[in-house]
Backbone as ProteinMPNN parsed JSONL, in Angstrom:
{"seq_chain_A": "XXXXXXXXXXXXXXXXXXXXXXXXXXXXXXXXXXXXXXXXXXXXXXXXXXXXXXXXXXXXXXXXXXXXXXXXXXXXXXXXXXXXXXXXXXXXXXXXXXXXXXXXXXXXXXXXXXXXXXXXXXXXXXXXXXXXXXXXXXXXXXXXXXXXXXXXXXXXXXXXXXXXXXXXXXXXXXXXXXXXXXXXXXXXXXXXXXXXXXXXXXX", "coords_chain_A": {"N_chain_A": [[10.838, 43.765, -23.551], [11.033, 40.557, -22.165], [10.017, 37.765, -24.028], [7.625, 35.351, -23.115], [8.239, 32.295, -23.72], [7.393, 28.852, -24.37], [9.4, 27.035, -23.278], [10.573, 28.769, -21.38], [8.418, 29.247, -19.598], [8.081, 26.589, -18.677], [10.592, 26.278, -17.377], [10.202, 28.155, -15.287], [8.041, 27.111, -13.986], [9.049, 24.755, -12.976], [11.103, 25.746, -11.453], [9.648, 27.12, -9.422], [8.346, 24.987, -8.297], [10.566, 23.535, -7.183], [11.405, 25.486, -5.398], [9.225, 25.503, -3.623], [9.519, 22.966, -2.623], [12.019, 23.059, -1.354], [11.445, 24.863, 0.622], [9.471, 23.476, 2.049], [10.918, 21.129, 2.815], [12.994, 22.132, 4.377], [15.149, 22.26, 7.321], [17.193, 23.852, 8.213], [16.506, 25.731, 10.275], [15.64, 28.087, 12.839], [16.827, 27.973, 16.272], [14.881, 26.617, 19.004], [13.005, 28.94, 20.879], [13.14, 30.168, 24.31], [10.536, 30.749, 25.07], [8.946, 29.27, 23.209], [9.821, 26.697, 23.936], [8.841, 26.482, 26.559], [6.193, 26.783, 26.029], [5.544, 24.383, 24.469], [6.177, 22.385, 26.366], [4.388, 22.959, 28.396], [2.062, 22.3, 27.046], [2.517, 19.609, 26.737], [2.695, 18.741, 29.415], [0.12, 19.321, 30.182], [-1.508, 17.471, 29.079], [-4.121, 15.18, 29.548], [-4.412, 12.447, 29.131], [-2.026, 10.944, 29.291], [1.367, 10.912, 30.586], [4.714, 11.602, 29.939], [7.397, 9.447, 30.972], [9.631, 10.314, 33.744], [12.414, 10.235, 33.024], [12.323, 10.258, 30.178], [11.024, 12.731, 29.772], [12.912, 14.474, 30.895], [15.021, 13.998, 29.132], [13.906, 14.949, 26.686], [13.559, 17.608, 27.399], [16.173, 18.494, 27.729], [17.102, 18.207, 25.112], [15.496, 20.102, 23.857], [16.302, 22.566, 25.105], [18.879, 22.655, 24.138], [18.582, 22.834, 21.539], [19.423, 23.386, 18.089], [18.093, 24.13, 15.891], [18.556, 22.689, 13.557], [17.97, 20.006, 11.117], [17.135, 16.685, 12.183], [17.88, 13.222, 12.758], [16.157, 10.538, 13.739], [17.092, 7.592, 15.126], [15.799, 4.373, 15.325], [15.692, 1.517, 17.126], [14.208, -1.548, 16.992], [11.962, -3.919, 18.333], [9.961, -6.536, 17.004], [6.433, -5.85, 16.428], [3.932, -6.415, 18.933], [1.335, -6.393, 18.144], [0.535, -6.672, 14.924], [-1.479, -5.392, 13.395], [-1.947, -2.996, 14.781], [0.499, -1.85, 14.458], [0.496, -1.37, 11.708], [-1.71, 0.387, 11.525], [-0.679, 2.483, 13.025], [1.503, 3.299, 11.314], [0.075, 4.148, 9.139], [-1.104, 6.438, 10.223], [1.06, 7.998, 11.192], [2.776, 8.625, 9.03], [1.496, 10.605, 7.309], [1.473, 12.667, 9.187], [4.123, 13.159, 9.678], [4.974, 13.898, 6.95], [3.653, 16.293, 6.496], [5.067, 17.998, 8.035], [7.564, 18.146, 6.928], [9.044, 15.831, 7.476], [10.444, 12.645, 6.895], [10.504, 9.006, 6.495], [13.646, 7.553, 6.153], [15.106, 5.234, 6.124], [14.862, 1.797, 6.449], [15.501, -1.309, 7.862], [16.129, -4.868, 8.341], [17.76, -6.828, 10.552], [19.753, -9.822, 9.701], [21.275, -11.55, 11.059], [23.69, -12.139, 13.718], [26.53, -10.311, 14.834], [29.239, -8.392, 15.699], [28.898, -7.526, 19.054], [28.209, -6.31, 22.342], [28.608, -8.487, 25.232], [25.674, -10.203, 26.405], [23.91, -8.286, 25.342], [20.729, -7.617, 23.95], [19.272, -8.595, 20.839], [17.827, -6.785, 17.984], [14.937, -6.448, 15.987], [14.378, -4.756, 13.942], [15.682, -1.896, 12.283], [15.184, 1.466, 12.025], [15.182, 4.717, 10.469], [14.257, 7.955, 10.886], [13.721, 11.051, 9.448], [13.456, 14.365, 10.755], [12.451, 17.626, 10.277], [13.056, 19.525, 12.184], [13.689, 19.775, 15.767], [11.614, 21.23, 16.801], [9.477, 20.625, 15.151], [9.122, 17.953, 15.836], [8.278, 18.209, 18.467], [5.972, 19.647, 18.05], [4.415, 17.759, 16.849], [4.032, 15.773, 18.785], [2.581, 17.123, 20.545], [0.255, 17.696, 19.276], [-3.2, 17.694, 18.113], [-3.792, 15.016, 17.401], [-2.012, 13.589, 18.961], [-2.64, 11.899, 21.158], [-3.905, 9.698, 19.922], [-1.77, 8.888, 18.263], [0.044, 8.12, 20.172], [-1.269, 6.026, 21.485], [-1.549, 4.095, 19.483], [1.149, 3.732, 18.829], [2.081, 2.46, 21.21], [1.066, -0.11, 20.952], [2.362, -0.884, 18.663], [4.987, -1.656, 18.822], [7.083, -3.951, 20.473], [9.293, -3.362, 22.008], [11.547, -0.581, 22.158], [14.41, 1.384, 21.218], [15.317, 4.565, 21.072], [17.095, 7.251, 19.636], [18.381, 10.593, 18.965], [20.138, 11.925, 16.099], [22.699, 13.842, 14.422], [23.58, 14.315, 11.114], [26.851, 13.699, 9.994], [28.235, 12.981, 7.743], [27.202, 11.998, 4.512], [26.145, 10.44, 1.552], [23.667, 10.777, 0.575], [21.986, 13.136, -0.764], [19.35, 14.943, -0.506], [18.163, 17.286, -1.461], [19.784, 17.866, -3.716], [19.217, 15.501, -5.158], [16.513, 15.828, -5.727], [16.614, 18.183, -7.303], [18.092, 17.222, -9.507], [16.224, 15.361, -10.522], [14.166, 16.951, -11.233], [15.378, 18.479, -13.199], [15.769, 16.416, -15.086], [13.121, 15.765, -15.545], [12.2, 18.155, -16.646], [13.705, 18.277, -19.082], [12.716, 15.992, -20.331], [9.986, 16.794, -20.648], [10.401, 19.055, -22.286], [11.381, 17.939, -24.571], [9.224, 16.477, -25.326], [7.276, 18.362, -25.725], [8.141, 20.203, -27.576], [7.49, 19.755, -30.175], [4.98, 20.795, -30.513], [3.125, 23.636, -31.627], [1.957, 25.543, -29.915], [3.626, 25.543, -27.747], [6.05, 26.787, -28.516], [5.143, 29.28, -29.172], [4.123, 30.588, -26.932]], "CA_chain_A": [[10.282, 42.872, -22.589], [11.284, 39.165, -22.445], [8.893, 37.031, -24.439], [7.372, 34.13, -22.366], [8.074, 31.177, -24.472], [7.052, 27.608, -23.631], [10.553, 26.639, -22.381], [10.687, 29.689, -20.214], [7.333, 28.904, -18.708], [8.443, 25.367, -18.064], [11.606, 26.481, -16.346], [9.665, 28.897, -14.222], [7.145, 26.249, -13.201], [9.961, 23.81, -12.253], [11.85, 26.476, -10.357], [8.758, 27.363, -8.336], [8.192, 23.67, -7.613], [11.771, 23.323, -6.413], [11.431, 26.419, -4.282], [8.303, 25.022, -2.629], [10.059, 21.744, -2.044], [13.13, 23.423, -0.374], [10.78, 25.453, 1.801], [8.794, 22.375, 2.78], [11.888, 20.185, 3.396], [13.66, 22.889, 5.47], [16.294, 21.652, 7.849], [18.167, 24.865, 8.69], [15.73, 26.74, 10.874], [16.128, 28.801, 14.034], [16.631, 27.17, 17.421], [13.677, 26.885, 19.768], [13.201, 30.026, 21.897], [12.656, 29.795, 25.601], [9.063, 30.845, 25.071], [8.486, 28.113, 22.513], [10.054, 25.615, 24.766], [7.848, 26.535, 27.701], [4.802, 26.476, 25.447], [5.344, 22.985, 24.162], [6.213, 21.524, 27.558], [3.118, 23.222, 29.022], [1.04, 21.476, 26.37], [2.787, 18.161, 27.04], [2.301, 18.465, 30.835], [-1.303, 19.543, 30.354], [-2.287, 16.319, 28.553], [-4.785, 14.411, 30.604], [-4.44, 10.976, 28.881], [-0.821, 10.298, 29.713], [2.419, 11.791, 30.788], [5.937, 10.913, 29.689], [8.082, 9.085, 32.2], [10.488, 11.402, 34.089], [13.642, 10.228, 32.308], [12.085, 10.682, 28.865], [10.714, 14.12, 29.779], [14.154, 15.151, 31.128], [15.773, 13.918, 27.887], [13.341, 15.809, 25.768], [13.774, 19.008, 27.739], [17.537, 18.783, 27.419], [17.176, 18.403, 23.651], [14.855, 21.356, 23.516], [17.129, 23.697, 25.577], [20.064, 22.598, 23.376], [18.243, 22.756, 20.101], [20.146, 24.337, 17.137], [17.225, 24.391, 14.687], [18.859, 21.844, 12.375], [17.293, 18.767, 10.949], [17.697, 15.571, 12.974], [17.499, 11.823, 12.296], [15.885, 9.64, 14.914], [17.433, 6.148, 15.003], [14.888, 3.53, 16.06], [15.984, 0.063, 17.169], [12.76, -1.98, 17.267], [11.493, -5.288, 18.437], [8.722, -6.793, 16.227], [5.263, -5.46, 17.168], [3.033, -7.378, 19.532], [0.052, -6.318, 17.367], [0.805, -6.179, 13.546], [-2.542, -4.474, 12.935], [-1.708, -1.699, 15.448], [1.698, -1.275, 13.799], [0.052, -0.881, 10.333], [-2.556, 1.594, 11.799], [0.285, 3.596, 13.409], [2.273, 3.786, 10.173], [-0.891, 4.945, 8.315], [-1.314, 7.752, 10.873], [2.325, 8.83, 11.463], [3.394, 9.081, 7.824], [0.94, 11.92, 6.854], [1.854, 13.667, 10.17], [5.508, 13.442, 9.261], [5.137, 14.597, 5.684], [3.167, 17.734, 6.502], [6.124, 18.787, 8.77], [8.843, 17.998, 6.211], [9.705, 14.626, 7.969], [10.346, 11.461, 6.023], [11.317, 7.868, 6.835], [14.744, 7.48, 5.178], [15.869, 3.956, 6.163], [14.294, 0.636, 7.194], [16.284, -2.553, 7.619], [15.931, -5.872, 9.235], [19.045, -7.634, 10.686], [19.555, -11.166, 9.284], [22.207, -12.331, 11.862], [24.359, -11.444, 14.802], [27.947, -10.1, 14.552], [29.988, -7.854, 16.854], [28.067, -6.931, 20.042], [28.648, -6.557, 23.758], [27.979, -9.686, 25.847], [24.313, -9.981, 27.074], [23.048, -7.338, 24.675], [19.652, -8.291, 23.216], [19.223, -8.243, 19.454], [16.757, -6.044, 17.614], [14.284, -7.018, 14.876], [14.331, -3.76, 12.869], [16.325, -0.59, 12.35], [14.479, 2.497, 11.178], [15.712, 6.041, 10.68], [13.254, 8.92, 10.502], [14.203, 12.397, 9.38], [12.588, 15.403, 11.205], [12.941, 18.889, 9.83], [13.714, 20.207, 13.341], [13.022, 19.311, 17.013], [10.38, 21.957, 16.85], [8.426, 19.852, 14.426], [8.88, 16.775, 16.588], [7.443, 18.68, 19.64], [4.643, 19.985, 17.546], [3.671, 16.488, 16.491], [3.649, 15.024, 19.986], [1.574, 17.901, 21.359], [-0.865, 17.965, 18.343], [-4.557, 17.156, 18.46], [-3.651, 13.651, 17.188], [-0.981, 13.033, 19.792], [-3.141, 10.818, 21.908], [-4.122, 8.596, 19.014], [-0.429, 8.4, 17.842], [0.728, 7.441, 21.362], [-1.873, 4.707, 21.789], [-1.172, 3.193, 18.391], [2.612, 3.365, 18.942], [2.217, 1.532, 22.3], [0.813, -1.462, 20.482], [2.996, -1.168, 17.401], [6.293, -2.143, 19.065], [7.27, -4.681, 21.693], [10.289, -2.635, 22.73], [12.261, 0.121, 21.181], [15.464, 2.256, 21.655], [15.356, 5.65, 20.042], [18.017, 8.355, 20.022], [18.521, 11.56, 17.878], [21.488, 12.09, 15.487], [22.975, 14.79, 13.358], [24.399, 13.741, 10.01], [28.19, 14.226, 9.785], [28.657, 12.761, 6.321], [26.228, 11.231, 3.831], [26.021, 10.536, 0.124], [22.306, 10.95, 0.19], [21.733, 14.602, -0.72], [17.986, 14.973, -0.964], [17.861, 18.473, -2.28], [20.426, 17.665, -4.999], [18.527, 14.513, -5.897], [15.218, 16.381, -6.258], [17.004, 19.127, -8.391], [18.426, 16.462, -10.727], [15.007, 14.718, -11.029], [13.415, 18.051, -11.861], [16.074, 18.81, -14.501], [15.466, 15.376, -16.021], [11.684, 15.902, -15.933], [12.139, 19.328, -17.548], [14.258, 17.894, -20.398], [11.765, 15.108, -20.977], [8.851, 17.554, -21.121], [10.776, 19.932, -23.323], [11.468, 17.12, -25.83], [7.916, 15.98, -25.691], [6.382, 19.449, -26.072], [8.65, 21.114, -28.598], [6.844, 19.554, -31.499], [3.669, 21.547, -30.608], [3.24, 25.028, -31.917], [1.688, 26.386, -28.76], [4.763, 25.546, -26.783], [7.087, 27.717, -28.964], [4.58, 30.57, -29.368], [3.697, 31.183, -25.606]], "C_chain_A": [[10.572, 41.395, -23.102], [10.007, 38.449, -22.78], [8.743, 35.697, -23.691], [7.099, 32.907, -23.325], [7.722, 29.903, -23.725], [8.182, 27.131, -22.754], [10.734, 27.477, -21.202], [9.61, 29.44, -19.087], [7.651, 27.624, -17.982], [9.551, 25.499, -17.048], [11.111, 27.161, -15.162], [8.908, 28.018, -13.287], [8.02, 25.323, -12.32], [10.74, 24.592, -11.152], [10.966, 26.731, -9.175], [8.504, 26.072, -7.547], [9.382, 23.378, -6.731], [11.813, 24.238, -5.199], [10.489, 25.997, -3.241], [8.868, 23.837, -1.915], [11.095, 22.105, -1.007], [12.464, 24.018, 0.808], [10.089, 24.458, 2.674], [9.832, 21.525, 3.532], [12.784, 20.88, 4.512], [14.946, 22.243, 5.936], [17.367, 22.56, 8.355], [17.438, 26.006, 9.369], [16.441, 27.311, 12.111], [15.956, 27.87, 15.186], [15.353, 27.529, 18.167], [13.959, 28.041, 20.774], [12.751, 29.546, 23.232], [11.092, 29.779, 25.705], [8.447, 29.615, 24.41], [8.601, 26.804, 23.364], [9.027, 25.344, 25.859], [6.431, 26.188, 27.158], [4.6, 25.027, 25.184], [5.315, 22.045, 25.329], [4.973, 21.778, 28.381], [1.989, 22.395, 28.351], [1.238, 19.992, 26.743], [2.409, 17.882, 28.465], [0.84, 18.567, 31.044], [-2.133, 18.412, 29.784], [-2.817, 15.484, 29.594], [-4.665, 12.895, 30.358], [-3.209, 10.275, 29.272], [0.326, 11.351, 29.952], [3.724, 10.999, 30.577], [6.682, 10.558, 30.992], [9.147, 10.13, 32.464], [11.817, 11.404, 33.316], [13.461, 10.702, 30.854], [11.793, 12.197, 28.826], [12.059, 14.929, 29.95], [15.008, 15.15, 29.816], [15.253, 14.905, 26.834], [13.642, 17.298, 26.083], [15.21, 19.375, 27.485], [17.708, 19.012, 25.932], [16.58, 19.724, 23.228], [15.724, 22.611, 23.901], [18.398, 23.751, 24.751], [19.814, 22.624, 21.911], [19.005, 23.802, 19.249], [19.327, 24.623, 15.986], [17.431, 23.548, 13.503], [17.955, 20.655, 12.282], [17.947, 17.707, 11.88], [17.159, 14.175, 12.492], [17.346, 10.965, 13.547], [16.215, 8.162, 14.475], [16.589, 5.328, 15.889], [15.36, 2.093, 15.963], [14.697, -0.56, 17.761], [12.692, -3.397, 17.412], [10.149, -5.402, 17.63], [7.488, -6.463, 17.067], [4.47, -6.66, 17.733], [1.742, -7.483, 18.773], [0.378, -5.776, 15.967], [-0.204, -5.159, 13.072], [-2.356, -3.017, 13.548], [-0.513, -1.082, 14.81], [1.346, -0.689, 12.412], [-0.803, 0.367, 10.496], [-1.595, 2.806, 12.142], [1.042, 4.147, 12.269], [1.291, 4.599, 9.219], [-1.137, 6.313, 8.846], [-0.067, 8.65, 10.897], [2.877, 9.366, 10.179], [2.833, 10.47, 7.377], [1.41, 13.061, 7.894], [3.299, 14.09, 9.969], [5.634, 14.336, 8.045], [4.653, 16.055, 5.746], [4.144, 18.612, 7.307], [7.475, 18.564, 8.159], [9.649, 16.706, 6.795], [9.484, 13.48, 7.04], [11.063, 10.254, 6.672], [12.42, 7.637, 5.773], [15.409, 6.022, 5.118], [15.022, 2.982, 7.007], [15.005, -0.659, 6.885], [15.995, -3.607, 8.651], [17.215, -6.799, 9.317], [18.732, -9.118, 10.311], [20.571, -12.101, 9.989], [22.823, -11.546, 12.926], [25.856, -11.37, 14.416], [28.69, -9.651, 15.72], [28.971, -7.189, 17.79], [28.573, -7.231, 21.415], [27.929, -7.776, 24.346], [26.698, -9.342, 26.597], [23.431, -8.929, 26.363], [21.95, -8.091, 23.823], [19.665, -7.791, 21.693], [17.914, -7.428, 19.202], [16.256, -6.57, 16.274], [14.32, -6.068, 13.651], [15.157, -2.569, 13.194], [15.673, 0.419, 11.509], [15.1, 3.884, 11.521], [14.682, 7.027, 10.067], [13.875, 10.35, 10.556], [13.123, 13.382, 9.824], [13.279, 16.733, 10.746], [13.593, 19.632, 10.932], [13.074, 19.471, 14.601], [11.722, 20.056, 17.284], [9.222, 21.205, 16.263], [8.148, 18.613, 15.23], [7.946, 17.158, 17.832], [6.054, 19.079, 19.178], [3.753, 18.82, 17.273], [3.185, 15.818, 17.713], [2.787, 15.864, 20.909], [0.369, 18.248, 20.461], [-2.124, 17.332, 18.833], [-4.589, 15.563, 18.267], [-2.693, 12.909, 18.044], [-1.456, 11.818, 20.588], [-3.333, 9.55, 21.073], [-2.768, 7.977, 18.532], [0.155, 7.565, 18.969], [0.077, 6.072, 21.542], [-1.594, 3.718, 20.694], [0.367, 2.758, 18.47], [2.829, 2.319, 20.122], [1.999, 0.074, 21.884], [1.603, -1.872, 19.237], [4.431, -1.731, 17.584], [6.332, -2.887, 20.347], [8.234, -3.899, 22.627], [11.065, -1.837, 21.728], [13.286, 1.049, 21.889], [15.549, 3.311, 20.637], [16.32, 6.783, 20.541], [18.191, 9.269, 18.757], [20.017, 11.633, 17.437], [21.541, 13.263, 14.606], [23.878, 14.197, 12.307], [25.763, 14.449, 9.971], [28.684, 14.019, 8.317], [27.585, 11.728, 5.778], [26.336, 11.484, 2.335], [24.627, 10.827, -0.328], [21.931, 12.492, 0.353], [20.354, 14.883, -1.368], [17.691, 16.12, -1.844], [18.467, 18.41, -3.662], [19.703, 16.624, -5.856], [17.222, 15.056, -6.501], [15.538, 17.359, -7.369], [17.313, 18.345, -9.652], [17.191, 15.868, -11.328], [14.182, 15.772, -11.75], [14.022, 18.433, -13.212], [15.722, 17.757, -15.522], [14.025, 15.436, -16.503], [11.57, 17.098, -16.926], [12.593, 19.065, -18.924], [13.278, 17.039, -21.074], [10.487, 15.839, -21.416], [9.173, 18.49, -22.238], [10.854, 19.173, -24.636], [10.139, 16.71, -26.317], [7.04, 17.154, -26.28], [6.897, 20.319, -27.287], [8.011, 20.872, -30.013], [5.471, 20.323, -31.68], [3.913, 22.997, -30.791], [2.987, 25.923, -30.77], [2.819, 26.57, -27.775], [5.859, 26.609, -27.216], [6.514, 29.102, -29.008], [4.288, 31.263, -27.992], [4.684, 32.207, -25.221]], "O_chain_A": [[10.381, 41.072, -24.274], [9.04, 38.467, -22.018], [9.722, 34.95, -23.65], [5.965, 32.567, -23.661], [7.763, 29.909, -22.495], [7.955, 26.841, -21.579], [11.02, 26.979, -20.113], [9.88, 29.432, -17.886], [7.502, 27.569, -16.762], [9.48, 24.906, -15.972], [11.534, 26.814, -14.058], [9.028, 28.081, -12.064], [7.776, 25.14, -11.128], [10.97, 24.079, -10.057], [11.41, 26.596, -8.035], [8.456, 26.068, -6.317], [9.184, 22.989, -5.58], [12.205, 23.823, -4.108], [10.82, 26.082, -2.059], [8.708, 23.714, -0.7], [11.09, 21.554, 0.094], [12.863, 23.722, 1.934], [10.11, 24.57, 3.9], [9.666, 21.232, 4.716], [13.239, 20.223, 5.448], [15.74, 21.746, 5.137], [18.373, 22.087, 8.885], [17.723, 27.165, 9.067], [17.618, 27.065, 12.377], [15.054, 27.033, 15.156], [14.806, 28.616, 17.985], [15.01, 28.087, 21.415], [12.014, 28.563, 23.291], [10.482, 28.916, 26.336], [7.544, 28.99, 24.966], [7.684, 25.991, 23.482], [8.474, 24.261, 26.05], [5.65, 25.439, 27.745], [3.596, 24.458, 25.614], [4.58, 21.058, 25.345], [4.517, 20.845, 29.043], [1.097, 21.873, 29.02], [0.292, 19.253, 27.016], [1.825, 16.828, 28.72], [0.317, 17.971, 31.986], [-3.348, 18.385, 29.981], [-2.077, 15.072, 30.487], [-4.807, 12.123, 31.307], [-3.276, 9.085, 29.577], [0.217, 12.511, 29.552], [3.817, 9.845, 30.996], [6.599, 11.285, 31.982], [9.564, 10.803, 31.522], [12.311, 12.481, 32.978], [14.297, 11.44, 30.334], [12.275, 12.879, 27.922], [12.294, 15.915, 29.251], [15.62, 16.156, 29.457], [16.029, 15.602, 26.179], [13.928, 18.106, 25.199], [15.467, 20.498, 27.051], [18.408, 19.944, 25.535], [17.105, 20.391, 22.337], [15.848, 23.559, 23.126], [18.982, 24.83, 24.656], [20.736, 22.454, 21.113], [19.191, 24.946, 19.665], [19.796, 25.332, 15.095], [16.665, 23.602, 12.541], [17.252, 20.318, 13.234], [19.104, 17.819, 12.287], [16.088, 14.073, 11.894], [18.297, 10.721, 14.29], [15.619, 7.633, 13.537], [16.615, 5.52, 17.104], [15.425, 1.516, 14.877], [14.197, -0.177, 18.819], [13.344, -4.101, 16.641], [9.343, -4.472, 17.603], [7.464, -6.743, 18.265], [4.358, -7.722, 17.122], [1.113, -8.54, 18.753], [0.492, -4.562, 15.802], [0.154, -4.175, 12.424], [-2.589, -2.006, 12.887], [-0.495, 0.135, 14.623], [1.855, 0.362, 12.023], [-0.667, 1.312, 9.719], [-1.714, 3.917, 11.625], [1.24, 5.36, 12.208], [1.684, 5.592, 8.607], [-1.353, 7.258, 8.087], [-0.128, 9.857, 10.662], [3.416, 10.473, 10.181], [3.606, 11.388, 7.104], [1.686, 14.199, 7.514], [3.632, 15.27, 10.086], [6.293, 15.375, 8.076], [5.222, 16.93, 5.094], [4.052, 19.839, 7.26], [8.479, 18.782, 8.838], [10.852, 16.607, 6.557], [8.411, 13.363, 6.448], [12.096, 10.427, 7.32], [12.101, 7.539, 4.588], [16.144, 5.69, 4.188], [14.551, 3.304, 8.098], [15.088, -1.053, 5.721], [15.636, -3.257, 9.775], [17.649, -7.417, 8.345], [17.631, -9.609, 10.557], [20.73, -13.26, 9.607], [22.521, -10.36, 13.06], [26.372, -12.268, 13.751], [28.809, -10.4, 16.69], [28.224, -6.33, 17.323], [29.256, -8.226, 21.657], [26.783, -8.057, 23.996], [26.626, -8.347, 27.318], [22.291, -8.722, 26.78], [22.24, -9.047, 23.102], [20.051, -6.656, 21.412], [17.028, -7.376, 20.055], [17.05, -7.089, 15.488], [14.295, -6.509, 12.502], [15.311, -2.264, 14.377], [15.613, 0.223, 10.296], [15.475, 4.167, 12.659], [14.31, 6.923, 8.898], [14.454, 10.766, 11.559], [11.989, 13.288, 9.355], [14.496, 16.896, 10.832], [14.588, 20.319, 10.702], [12.115, 18.707, 14.498], [10.83, 19.526, 17.945], [8.127, 21.165, 16.824], [6.982, 18.224, 15.31], [6.975, 16.464, 18.134], [5.072, 18.85, 19.884], [2.534, 18.867, 17.434], [2.057, 15.327, 17.741], [2.314, 15.379, 21.937], [-0.471, 19.045, 20.879], [-2.149, 16.564, 19.794], [-5.368, 14.892, 18.944], [-2.551, 11.696, 17.89], [-0.744, 10.818, 20.677], [-2.954, 8.458, 21.496], [-2.629, 6.76, 18.411], [0.68, 6.471, 18.761], [0.77, 5.072, 21.73], [-1.411, 2.539, 20.999], [0.744, 1.616, 18.212], [3.664, 1.422, 20.005], [2.65, -0.841, 22.389], [1.544, -3.02, 18.798], [5.024, -2.224, 16.625], [5.644, -2.481, 21.283], [8.021, -3.796, 23.835], [11.26, -2.275, 20.594], [13.058, 1.453, 23.03], [15.816, 3.04, 19.467], [16.312, 7.171, 21.709], [18.153, 8.776, 17.63], [20.957, 11.447, 18.211], [20.512, 13.671, 14.067], [24.898, 13.605, 12.661], [25.814, 15.678, 9.918], [29.451, 14.818, 7.78], [27.163, 10.791, 6.456], [26.59, 12.609, 1.904], [24.408, 11.102, -1.508], [21.627, 12.99, 1.437], [20.228, 15.034, -2.583], [17.036, 15.968, -2.875], [17.851, 18.806, -4.651], [19.567, 16.78, -7.069], [16.889, 14.764, -7.65], [14.788, 17.388, -8.345], [16.877, 18.719, -10.741], [17.077, 15.851, -12.553], [13.567, 15.487, -12.777], [13.326, 18.672, -14.2], [15.413, 18.077, -16.67], [13.727, 15.201, -17.674], [10.883, 16.99, -17.941], [11.981, 19.545, -19.879], [12.977, 17.252, -22.249], [9.952, 15.521, -22.478], [8.316, 18.727, -23.089], [10.451, 19.68, -25.683], [9.897, 16.595, -27.518], [6.215, 16.959, -27.173], [6.128, 21.057, -27.904], [8.039, 21.742, -30.884], [4.93, 20.464, -32.777], [4.82, 23.555, -30.175], [3.661, 26.94, -30.603], [2.945, 27.584, -27.088], [6.491, 27.229, -26.362], [7.275, 30.063, -28.898], [4.223, 32.492, -27.968], [4.548, 32.833, -24.17]]}, "name": "protein", "num_of_chains": 1, "seq": "XXXXXXXXXXXXXXXXXXXXXXXXXXXXXXXXXXXXXXXXXXXXXXXXXXXXXXXXXXXXXXXXXXXXXXXXXXXXXXXXXXXXXXXXXXXXXXXXXXXXXXXXXXXXXXXXXXXXXXXXXXXXXXXXXXXXXXXXXXXXXXXXXXXXXXXXXXXXXXXXXXXXXXXXXXXXXXXXXXXXXXXXXXXXXXXXXXXXXXXXXXX"}
């Protein structure tokens, strides 16, 4: 039988941690089924506090019926908020909702000038990109118990916004690889720090 030494325990713990991370981060799930799509849109239509405008609902339904289960990145072009406090409150609420569904903000930038643009196009104050594990998670969030609170805060958090979904075609940002490298570095650091202790070698 293989003896469980300290290094082996350490490797096992880090491997479990990475496995949990990969499970949480997801990004390669199954497409929405017709039943799921009908369920989420029934919840959306049944909300009493508000209803999406027809064009938004039609766009969401098209995305749902054409869902491939992959991760998506929502590109947000944003005008500065009318109410900075509402924007801060919205961010405090939306970040935990994203994180528990494997979503993360991946990019936030503020333009500092104008360059090439079509004539008459209005400029934007911020560009934000938010990663969703799947369109299923996005639908789950906007039909959740906190959906009304999220919607009310979002209404006051931006003056105007243009949002559209994208799939990554090429990127140097490999989140799973970065996390794996960080865990390897952490494991080496812990191994070097613990190897001087007798209990680490005897376990």
